[in-house]
N, C-alpha and C positions, 0 to 999 in steps of 0.2 A: 571615550575619554570618560572617566566620573568625574564627579564635580572636584573630588580635590587633585586631578591632574593626572592621576596613575590611569594606565589602561587596564581595562577589564579581561581579562582571562573567560575566554568562551569555552564548554564543553561542549561536544556534539556527543550524545550517546544514543542506542538504539531505540525505537522508542519499545515499551514494556511488553506489546504484544507480540513480538518479535522473536521466533525462534533463535535458541542460543545454539552456539556451534559447540561440539565435544571436541576437543582433542586431545587421545588416548586416555576418555572419560571425565575428564578435566574442564570444567568452563575455561572459555578463551579468555585470556587477558583483556580486561578493558582497554579500551582504546585512549591514546592519552590527548589531551586536550589543545586545543589548537594553539601555536605559539605566536608572537608578533608577524614573523615572516607572512604565517597563514592569513594571521589578519589584516594584512596590506594589501590582500588582494584586490581587485579593482570590482566597483559595485557590477551585480548582474545587469545586464541591459538586454532589451528585444534582440539585436543584432548578437549578441556572440552567448545569448543563453534561450535554449530554444524550447522550455518548457517550467512553469513552475511546480511540476509535479516532480519533478526527476532529481531535485535534492533530497526524497525520500528513499534513492534506491541508493545500493553500492553495486559499481558497476565491476565485472571482473573477467578477465580473460578466458580462454579454453586451458588455457594450458593450468592455470589457477585452480580451473573446475576439476579438472581432472585427477590433481596431486589431492586434492579435499576429499574426490570421492574415493581414491586409493585411501587415504589415512582414515577413512569414513568404516571400509569394508574391512581394512586390514591387510595388508600383503600388498604384494604388485599389481594386482589384477587390473588390468584396464581395457575398459569397456567402449573402445572407439567409436562402435557404432550406436552409442548411445550420447554422442554428443551435443551441447545443449543448439536448439535451433538458431540461437542468435549469432550463429558461426556462420550462416548461410550468408549468400555474397548480397547486400540492400536492405539485411534485417535489422533490427535495430529496435531500441524505443521509437522511431518512426512508423514502424510496420507493427508493434505492438509485442513486441519481443523485449519488454523488461525483466529483469530479474524479477523472480516474486518475492524476494525478501532481503534483507539488510545482509551485508557479509563483511569481517574485519577487512578484506580490502577494497575499501572505499577509495575512489579516485577523486578527487575536486573536479569534476566535469567541470567546463569545459578548460581550467586552469592549468591542472598539472600536466607534465609530458605524459605520464599512462592516460589520461583524462582525452588531452589531446587523442592521444596515439588511437584509443577507444573511440572515440566519435568521429573520427575519419578513417576508421580501417572499417567500422560496422556502419555508422549511424546517417543517413543522409539529411539532408535541411532542409528538403521539402516533406511535406505532411502529402501520404498517398494513402489511396485504398486498394491498391493491387499489392498483391505479393511481391511484387518486384519490378523495377523499373522498367516504362519502354522505351523499348530502341527504336529509333527510326530505322527505317528499312528491314518492312519484314521480308522473310525470302529474300533477301539479296545478300551481297559478300561485300566484305570490305573494296573488290577493285570493282564495282557497280557504278556506272555513270551516275545512273539515276534511281531516286527510293520514292518510294509511293506511299505505304504503309508504315504503321508502329505494329513492334511485337507485343503485344499483349501480355501481363500478367493477369492472375486470376483474382478477383476480386475474394478479399478475406474478409469482407463485412455483409455478405447477402445474408449470412443468418440473422443478423442486428439491423433491421433498420434503421433505427433510431442512431445508433453507433455510425453506419454510414451517413446518415444524414448530416450528422455532429461533421465529421472528419470532411466531408465534402464542402460543408460550410468555412469550415476555418481554412480550408485550402482556397477556397475563390477571394476571400480575407487577404491570403498572404499575396496572391499574385495580384492582388488590386495594389497594395502596399508595394512591390516592388516594383510596377509599371511605373506608382507614383514616382519612386526613385530615379526611374530612369529617364523621368521626364514625359513620360506618354499619358499620365492620366491626371495633371496638374487642374486646380480649381474645381475638384468634384468631378471631372468630365472622366469618359470613357467606362470601360466596364469588361468583366468577365460573364460567363454562362457556360454552365460544365454540365451536361448530362449523364445520366450513368442506366443500366438496368437495359433493356430493350431486348426483343425478338432472340435475339445472343442468347441471354442469361434467363428464358423462359419467363419473363415476368414487364411490366409495364417502363416506360421512360419515368425517370424520375429527371426533372428540369429544375437545377437552381441560377437563379439571376441575381447579379448584385445589386443593391438599391441605387436610386437617385436623388441626388445631391447632397451624398455623404460624403465626408472628406476619407478620401481611398487611402491615404497612409494611416487611417486609424480606426478604419475597417475592421470588424471582429463577426466573426462566422453568427451570432445573433442577427444579424442585420440583414441574411442573404432571404430570400423567398425561396421558397420549391413549390413549382410549378408541375403541370401535366402536361401532355402534349397539345392541350385545346386552350391551354395557358388559363387553366383553373387555378386559383391557390390552393395548396393541397393542403402546405403546411406554412404561414405566413411568421416573418421574423419577431424573435422575442422583444428586439427592440419596438417600441408606439411608433406609430404615426408616419410610417417610411412609406413612400412609393416605388414599386416597381421601377425599374431603369425605363428610360423613354429608348434603349437599345433593345428593348424586347423583343417588338415584333420584327426586327431585322434579325435577329439570332433566330426566329422561330421561322422565316424564311429559309435560311439556311438548313436549317436543320431539317425540313422538310423536302427542301428542292436537292440538298448533300445528305444521302442518307446515313453514309460512312461517319457522318461528323460528329465529332461527341464534344466537342468546345470551341467558342465563338469569341474572339476578342476582338474590343474594339478601342484604338487608341487616338487620340490627339497627336501624337508623333509632330514635330517641328517638319521634320524632312517628308514625311510622306504628306502631310499640308504642300511642302515647298515643290514636291514631285510633280503634284497637279496645276503648277505655275509654268513649268518647262518650255508647254508650248505658250507663248504669249498671247496669241489670239484666247485662248482657253477654249477654242472650238475643240480639241484632239479629246477621244472618245477611249484612248489606250493610252499608255507609255511604255516602250521597247527598250528592252534592256538586255545585252548580249554581250558574251565574252567576260564574265567576271565569274570566279571560283564560287563565289557565294551563292550562283544561282543553284547550286546544290542542295541548300536550305531550303527551300522553297517549296519543293516537292515537285514528280515528274516533269525535273528539268536537268540538264548538264552543263556544265561551263561555257559549252559552243550552242546551248539553243536558244532561242530567242523566246524572252519572256515576253507574255504580254498582258501585261496588269490591263483592266480595264476602270475606266475611269467615268465617276455620273457625276451630277450637277447636284450642289448644295440647295435643300428645301429647308423653310422655317422651321419645319420641326423633322424629327429623326421619325416618324411613322411615317409621312408624305413620300420618304427615300424606299419604299417595299416593294413598289412595282420595278421601279430603276433597277433597283437591287436582283430582283428577280430575273428581268431581264438580260442583265450584264452575265449574272452566273450560266445561263442556260446559252450566251452567245462566246464566253471563254471558259468551257469547262475543265479545261488544265490548270486555271490558275486557282490557288487557294486562298485569296485573297482580291479585293476592292475597294479604289482608291473611292475618297466621296470628296470632291473641287474643296477646295479652300477650310476642309474642314478634317479630316483624317483617314483613317482606312479600318476594316472589318477585316479579318484574317481569322481562320479555320482549322480546323485537322482531326483525325479518325483518335484524338487523345488530348489531352490535355497538353500534356509534355510538346506531343508534336504542333499543337496550333502557337505553343509558345516560343519553340525552335524557328516554326516558320516566320512568325511574326517577328522575333531577333533578325532574320535573316532578308526581312522582305525589307526593314529598315535600316540595315547596313547597306542593301541593293541602291534606296534611296538617298540616302545622304551621298554614294558613290556618282550617281547620276546627277546629283545637283551640283558637287562640286567639280565633276567633269564639264560640265556645263559652264561654269566660272572659267575654266581652263580653255574652252574653245571646241569642246568634246564632245561628240555623241554618242551616248552611252547605248542606244541601239543599233549602231553602226560596228560591220565586222572592223576590226582593224587591219591595217595596211601591214605591220611586222609585229612582232614582238608575244606573237601564236605562232607554235609549231605545226608546220606545215610538210608533206611531202610534194615531190615536184609535180606530181600530177596535181595537185591543189591548187599548187601555184599555179600551175600553165591555164588550169581554168580557170582562175581568179583572174588571170591579165587578161585574157581572151573572152572576159564575162559569161565564159562558160554557165551551165545550170540553170540559169533563168531563175525565176518564179515558180516554176511549177517544181525545181528538185524537192523531194521528200527527204528526210532525216530518216535514218532507219536506226536511233539507239533507242526508241521504245518512247519518247518524248512526247510524239506527237507534235511538236513544236514548229510554227509556222517557217517557213524557209528565210533565212538570213538573207540581208539586203548582199547582195553580191558586188565586188567591185568593179564597176564600166568603165571602158575608157573613153566614150561619148554618151554625151546623155543632149535628150532632146531641147528645144526651149528655144535655139535660136536668139539670134538677136544682141545688140550690146550690151542690153540690161543696164543702162549708165543709169545712176538717179545723184540727183543734186548734192553734195557733202556739205554738212551741216547748215543745211536749210529745209528741215523738216523731212527726210523721208519716212517713207511707214516699211513696216518691217513686211518682208514676203516670204515665201516657202522658198527654202534653198536647200532642202535637203538630200536631193543629188548631190550638191557640193560637198558636202558635210561626208559623205560617204568615203573618203579618202581615194579618188580614183586609181591612183597609182603612185609610186615613190617617186621623189621628185628632188635634183638635188638644190638644197636650199643653201645660199651664199650664210654664212655665219660670221657674227662682228668675234672678237676682233680680227680672224684670220684672212675674210677677203674684204674686210672694207672698218673704220675707222669711224665711218660715220652715217646713222642711220638718221633716213630722213621719214615723218610718220602722219600720214594722215590719221583723221579725229574721228569720225564717224565711222562705222562699222571695221574701225580698227583697234583703236585706241578704247573706243567707247560706242555702246548698242547703236546700231542705226536709228533705232527709234528714238531715242532720249529728245532729243530737240522737236520733233513729232508730238510724241507721247507726254513729254512734261515740258520742257521750255514754251512750245508755243501754247498750252493749253492756260499756262501760268499767266501769259499775256491776255492773252484775251481774259480772263477771269478776274484780274483785277487791273485792267486800264481805265474803267471812270475813276476807280477810288485812287491810282496812280496820278490822272490828271486833274483829280482835287487837289493836290499838292504842290502842283508847278502854280507860278509865278505866272501873272500875264504877259510878260516879255517872253519867256519859255514856250508856252502855250503857243505865242505868235510865231514864232521863231519853227516849230515845230510843224503848224501847220503849213505853211511857208514849204516846208520840205518834203512833205507831203505831197502837196499840191503839185511839185516838181517833179513826184517819183512818177504821178496819175497822167501829168502832159508827155512826160519822155517815152511813154510806152507808145505802141503802134495803133494806129486808127482802127484798126479791127478788134484791137483787143476788148475782153469782154467785160473790162473793168469801165474801160470809156463808156458804154454801152448804159450803162447802171445811170438811172436819175437819184445820183449820190447828194445826199445831206452835205454841207459843206463843213463837215467837223471832223476832229480827228478821230473819235470812234467808229464814223461810217467808212473813213476812207482805209483805217488801219486793217477793218474788218473784213471790207472788200478785196483789200491786197491779200491780205494772209489768206481767205480764204479761196483767192486765184494763184495762190503758190505763187506770187510775185516777189521778186527777189530786189528790193532795190535800196539807196542811199539812206533815204529819210526813213525808212520803215525800218533797215538795220539798227540805224541809230538810236531810236527810240527803243526799241527791243532790247538794245545793248546796256540802254539805260534800266531797263526796267528789270530785267535780270540781275545787275548789279546792287540792286535793291533789293532782290529775292534773296541772293547770294548772301548777302551782308544779314539779312534776318534770319537766317538759318530754314529758310521755308525752300528754298531751291537746296541741293548738293548735287555735284555733279558726278555723273556715273563712271567709271574706269571699270574694264575688266580686270580679274584677279589676278591675271598672269603680268598685268603691265608694270605692277609696282615692283617684284621681283627681278624682271627685266631693266626696268631703269637701274637698279642697285647691280645688276651684273654689269650693266654699262659702265657704271659707274668706276666700280673696281678695277676695270679692264681697259680704261682711259676710252671709250666709245665714245662720241661726242652724241649725243639725239636733240634732233630737231622736230618740229613742227611745222606743216602745210596745210592749211585748210584754206576753203574756201570764207570760212566764218571770220570775223576780224578778227586782227591781234587781241584787242580787247575782252573778246567773248572767249579768246582761247585760255589766256589767264583767268580769267573769270573761273571758267570749268576747272583748270587744275588747282588753283588757289583754293577750292571748296570741295574737294571731291569726298567720296567715302571714307579714304583712307588719311585725309587732312589734305593741305598743304604742298602740292608736290613741286608748285616751278621751278625750284633751286636745281631739279634736275637739267633742264635744258637751258641753262645761262642765258636765257635773255632771244635764244634760237628760235624765233617764231615767224613765220613767213604766210603772208595772206593774197587775195589775188591782187594786190598791189603791184606784185611781184611780177604778173602775169598771168592769165587762164590757166587753169589746171590742165586744161587740157590741148595747150599748147607746148612742144615742145623747146620753145626758148625760154618759159620761165622755168625750166629746170635748169638750163646753163647758167642763167640770171644767177640762180639761187645757191648754184655749184662755185661762179664767181664771187659770190658774195662771203661765202664759206671759206675762201682761199685753196680749193681743193678742185682736183680734173671729176668730171661727171663720172668717170668709172670706180671714183674710187666712193661714191656713196651708193646704199642700199637705200631704195624708196619701197613703202610696204603703202598700199592702197587697196579697197576693195573694189574700186571702179575702172571698169576694163580702158574709158578713155583717157585715162590717168595713168595707167600703168603703160599702154601702147606708147604715149607720147614721153613717160619716163623714158624708156629706152631709145626711144628715138634723141632722145639726147644725150644718150650714152649711159646711163644709170644702171646699176642692179637694180629690176623691176620683181616685186616679189607681192603676190595676190593673198590679200588677207580673206578667209572664207569665216564668216561669224554667224551665228544661227540672225536669219531673218535679212541677211543682205540680199542684193540685188544679184537671181542667178547668171551665172556664167556661162558663157559660151565655150560649146567645145574647142572649137580654136585656141581660144584663150587658155581652156584649161591645159591644151596639148604643149604651148608653146613657154607656160611663165611657172616656176615654183610658188606653189602654193603653201601655205601655213592657216594652220587653226589656232595656234596659241603663240605670241609672239615668243613666249620663250623656243621657239624652235630655232631662233636667229642666233642664239648663244649657244657658242662652244669653244674649243680649246683654240688656243693662237699657232698650235704645231700643224 
């Protein structure tokens, strides 16, 4: 706007040195100035305008060029063999095919319709140094299940190393910006390395690496280092005072161990990090994923392959990971990535396009694995249904055929998938105490979905649902790993807040707990000081469940929940199941050996907020009887005013399952990661659910 408030008209004219196009010997009419509509176009931004130089050029399509050529030559001669190279697929300004001069048919790229049409017809958005886009799956067809190599174009810049270097540097910056937007490179983390050249092009490799400590969304090509294969700096960045990425030693491990790798990507993806924590013991050295479509995107694998992604432990600095990374690549040669526990991922490919596509596919799979775990499903287990099988496959599955020696013949070199087995060793009842600090154990065999079972569903089969807590609604190790450590950590400070009367009463209750123990109990053999701290520590270390101890623990947990330091854990499928039951008039009740007060505390302070309203006060604890006695379940049914057979009871403990069935209830086994392993007898007799949503169904 001018100072007088009127709009200023802007005239766009060709530079004085631009050739003048003549039509019939006359100068072309001058272009008209921009009107108000053109002046109101949105401002250029890096997201919608790809080059500062592009406004110097007039883009025109092939038809206009041919028409102009006819006019210039006189007559109807149409030399279609001399079409501009800009018509080739994937060519355009990103590959150096910019028209060399202005023309009258300028389009306001990328704002007008013709400009957008030109952009999406010919001009790729990614900077590149190849003559065509790299297609994933060299030598394969669209029907092949496994893809391994990229189909690369020829370098268009080998004749000018300066231009090639400038292009690759800019591409590294563009990739880093994109990864930042994906949430993979926040806080200057992550990075990219690309190498070009090599024996295939009869010249040395040129290795380009991102810098350290630079905002990835603001990187430019001038920030990028060029190195040789010995990590010597060939060309430093123009930006002063930069350091090479801390990832550089690891990129070189990949380049030297995987000769075909031409790009390595490191991200701090949230799902890559969480995927390394799916094993609660954090001891697993591999993450397994199978029967997901995006397995095709990581290279060397198909939908029904078993992908094994190695996991290495994190170290204080990246360079210390080099030996671990090298060993992981050697051990798992078919995987194009390595996870770093509590850190992120390194992924690579034989082109930057393949590395990017595989990194995206890995992240999709990690997100799926994490969310499946929240549903009580294991991403590394072959599903019992939902995937097409011919009759022979089904027969082998149900009979446990194939075994671990079976090999796949799809070229993927994938390890054999876990087969569904009808019996798994490990006998014994596997009984563990509920709401009293059970430890997580390895129950992978139970998570394999051993067979189809007839699961009773609500509200069709029952309108009362009675649930255990630990191992059913909540992680089996929540009390052991969260609640109990909280008591030990805060015991002394909590005692300091107690009145003298409270201390006296608490100590008397704890003494009574010790007196009630058998004479040969280990606690009675200890030379304990007569203090609250010593007695509580001894009882908890010996896994004693006593009234006085539980009372004190409950008071401390109440304080922890109120302060927000404690948050009750529930599985992600629990709240949707509660909503289903509420909408379908199904009563949900809780029966746990943890006190009713402790139950309400947990459900009042969950990760999803207060969910106690769903239970309507229908809580039961061992005041109704032992959970291992059938009479207890009859007492609960009587209190609810229903017959036992009208109740579905769900628990992870075999003794409770058998007791509830003995009372006439419909018993269902809950299998969650870390639950006590089930006996073959239990798996053969009772329906099994790995998500509480499996209990929800139609009333018909």
